[in-house]
Short mmCIF file of the C-alpha atoms (twelve columns), coordinates in Angstrom:
data_MODEL
# 
_entry.id   MODEL 
# 
loop_
_atom_site.group_PDB 
_atom_site.id 
_atom_site.type_symbol 
_atom_site.label_atom_id 
_atom_site.label_alt_id 
_atom_site.label_comp_id 
_atom_site.label_asym_id 
_atom_site.label_seq_id 
_atom_site.Cartn_x 
_atom_site.Cartn_y 
_atom_site.Cartn_z 
_atom_site.pdbx_PDB_model_num 
ATOM 1   C CA . UNK A 1   60.933 60.798 12.333 1 
ATOM 2   C CA . UNK A 2   61.279 64.526 12.212 1 
ATOM 3   C CA . UNK A 3   58.313 66.821 11.583 1 
ATOM 4   C CA . UNK A 4   59.773 68.356 8.426  1 
ATOM 5   C CA . UNK A 5   60.099 64.956 6.744  1 
ATOM 6   C CA . UNK A 6   56.549 63.947 7.698  1 
ATOM 7   C CA . UNK A 7   55.215 67.190 6.196  1 
ATOM 8   C CA . UNK A 8   57.218 66.528 3.016  1 
ATOM 9   C CA . UNK A 9   55.706 63.040 2.761  1 
ATOM 10  C CA . UNK A 10  52.168 64.388 3.254  1 
ATOM 11  C CA . UNK A 11  52.719 67.148 0.681  1 
ATOM 12  C CA . UNK A 12  54.426 64.885 -1.859 1 
ATOM 13  C CA . UNK A 13  52.785 63.025 -4.726 1 
ATOM 14  C CA . UNK A 14  53.808 59.646 -3.324 1 
ATOM 15  C CA . UNK A 15  51.080 56.995 -2.870 1 
ATOM 16  C CA . UNK A 16  50.529 56.737 0.883  1 
ATOM 17  C CA . UNK A 17  47.884 55.855 3.429  1 
ATOM 18  C CA . UNK A 18  47.107 57.587 6.699  1 
ATOM 19  C CA . UNK A 19  45.711 55.509 9.523  1 
ATOM 20  C CA . UNK A 20  43.875 56.789 12.577 1 
ATOM 21  C CA . UNK A 21  43.528 54.081 15.188 1 
ATOM 22  C CA . UNK A 22  42.557 53.935 18.829 1 
ATOM 23  C CA . UNK A 23  44.574 52.605 21.732 1 
ATOM 24  C CA . UNK A 24  42.543 51.462 24.708 1 
ATOM 25  C CA . UNK A 25  44.248 51.812 28.090 1 
ATOM 26  C CA . UNK A 26  44.288 48.542 30.024 1 
ATOM 27  C CA . UNK A 27  42.763 50.147 33.097 1 
ATOM 28  C CA . UNK A 28  39.674 51.545 31.339 1 
ATOM 29  C CA . UNK A 29  37.432 50.407 28.504 1 
ATOM 30  C CA . UNK A 30  35.691 53.773 28.301 1 
ATOM 31  C CA . UNK A 31  38.487 55.965 27.004 1 
ATOM 32  C CA . UNK A 32  40.583 55.687 23.860 1 
ATOM 33  C CA . UNK A 33  43.668 57.542 22.700 1 
ATOM 34  C CA . UNK A 34  43.737 58.166 18.967 1 
ATOM 35  C CA . UNK A 35  47.033 57.647 17.170 1 
ATOM 36  C CA . UNK A 36  48.013 58.373 13.582 1 
ATOM 37  C CA . UNK A 37  50.486 56.648 11.280 1 
ATOM 38  C CA . UNK A 38  51.615 56.936 7.667  1 
ATOM 39  C CA . UNK A 39  52.036 53.852 5.499  1 
ATOM 40  C CA . UNK A 40  54.488 54.017 2.597  1 
ATOM 41  C CA . UNK A 41  55.700 51.467 0.093  1 
ATOM 42  C CA . UNK A 42  59.389 50.602 0.310  1 
ATOM 43  C CA . UNK A 43  60.065 49.470 -3.257 1 
ATOM 44  C CA . UNK A 44  63.654 48.469 -2.493 1 
ATOM 45  C CA . UNK A 45  62.566 45.760 -0.047 1 
ATOM 46  C CA . UNK A 46  59.001 45.182 -1.298 1 
ATOM 47  C CA . UNK A 47  57.680 46.116 2.101  1 
ATOM 48  C CA . UNK A 48  55.372 48.574 3.818  1 
ATOM 49  C CA . UNK A 49  56.920 51.135 6.146  1 
ATOM 50  C CA . UNK A 50  54.851 52.483 9.009  1 
ATOM 51  C CA . UNK A 51  55.742 55.829 10.542 1 
ATOM 52  C CA . UNK A 52  54.032 57.090 13.679 1 
ATOM 53  C CA . UNK A 53  52.871 60.681 13.497 1 
ATOM 54  C CA . UNK A 54  53.837 62.719 16.577 1 
ATOM 55  C CA . UNK A 55  51.020 64.362 18.506 1 
ATOM 56  C CA . UNK A 56  52.179 67.875 17.565 1 
ATOM 57  C CA . UNK A 57  51.561 67.101 13.857 1 
ATOM 58  C CA . UNK A 58  48.078 65.584 14.232 1 
ATOM 59  C CA . UNK A 59  46.272 68.854 13.460 1 
ATOM 60  C CA . UNK A 60  48.368 69.308 10.297 1 
ATOM 61  C CA . UNK A 61  47.671 65.736 9.169  1 
ATOM 62  C CA . UNK A 62  43.933 65.947 9.815  1 
ATOM 63  C CA . UNK A 63  43.768 69.184 7.834  1 
ATOM 64  C CA . UNK A 64  45.271 67.334 4.855  1 
ATOM 65  C CA . UNK A 65  42.946 64.309 4.842  1 
ATOM 66  C CA . UNK A 66  40.526 66.173 2.564  1 
ATOM 67  C CA . UNK A 67  42.999 65.478 -0.265 1 
ATOM 68  C CA . UNK A 68  42.766 61.739 0.455  1 
ATOM 69  C CA . UNK A 69  40.054 59.182 -0.167 1 
ATOM 70  C CA . UNK A 70  38.531 57.590 2.910  1 
ATOM 71  C CA . UNK A 71  38.632 53.846 2.232  1 
ATOM 72  C CA . UNK A 72  37.719 52.337 5.578  1 
ATOM 73  C CA . UNK A 73  35.896 53.489 8.709  1 
ATOM 74  C CA . UNK A 74  35.430 51.163 11.672 1 
ATOM 75  C CA . UNK A 75  34.998 51.683 15.384 1 
ATOM 76  C CA . UNK A 76  38.728 50.885 15.700 1 
ATOM 77  C CA . UNK A 77  39.806 53.657 13.335 1 
ATOM 78  C CA . UNK A 78  39.882 55.189 9.862  1 
ATOM 79  C CA . UNK A 79  42.095 54.702 6.798  1 
ATOM 80  C CA . UNK A 80  42.626 57.308 4.087  1 
ATOM 81  C CA . UNK A 81  44.668 56.718 0.938  1 
ATOM 82  C CA . UNK A 82  45.833 58.571 -2.131 1 
ATOM 83  C CA . UNK A 83  46.984 57.555 -5.586 1 
ATOM 84  C CA . UNK A 84  45.696 53.987 -5.340 1 
ATOM 85  C CA . UNK A 85  47.841 52.957 -2.378 1 
ATOM 86  C CA . UNK A 86  45.839 49.744 -1.753 1 
ATOM 87  C CA . UNK A 87  46.125 48.591 -5.351 1 
ATOM 88  C CA . UNK A 88  49.869 49.247 -5.382 1 
ATOM 89  C CA . UNK A 89  50.261 47.263 -2.167 1 
ATOM 90  C CA . UNK A 90  48.222 44.367 -3.562 1 
ATOM 91  C CA . UNK A 91  50.270 44.255 -6.740 1 
ATOM 92  C CA . UNK A 92  53.771 44.739 -5.327 1 
ATOM 93  C CA . UNK A 93  53.934 43.513 -1.707 1 
ATOM 94  C CA . UNK A 94  53.897 39.797 -0.808 1 
ATOM 95  C CA . UNK A 95  50.729 38.770 1.032  1 
ATOM 96  C CA . UNK A 96  52.752 37.430 3.969  1 
ATOM 97  C CA . UNK A 97  54.163 40.910 4.639  1 
ATOM 98  C CA . UNK A 98  50.695 42.474 4.407  1 
ATOM 99  C CA . UNK A 99  49.335 39.967 6.932  1 
ATOM 100 C CA . UNK A 100 52.300 40.594 9.208  1 
ATOM 101 C CA . UNK A 101 51.568 44.326 9.250  1 
ATOM 102 C CA . UNK A 102 47.866 43.756 9.943  1 
ATOM 103 C CA . UNK A 103 48.556 41.306 12.767 1 
ATOM 104 C CA . UNK A 104 50.986 43.686 14.515 1 
ATOM 105 C CA . UNK A 105 48.096 45.638 15.983 1 
# 
């Protein structure tokens, strides 16, 4: 996805979540690469769309997380949301699709 569109999503008033998660290289358990993704609700298909955030936009995204509510912090990563993203997902997305997204990782 292009950088301009990701910035528009971050700056919009759309309910979204930002996820920071860690990828552990197979060859080493001591070093993790952090990755970022945006979760959006696709109302047309009652689904959740995940968009990876390119490395060159990470500093922009992290500067914007102050406008979000931190809802989860684990050793595996952090989740921020705005505008009640979790509640919208719970009320409009089938549980099977939510579980599918969670089990992808």
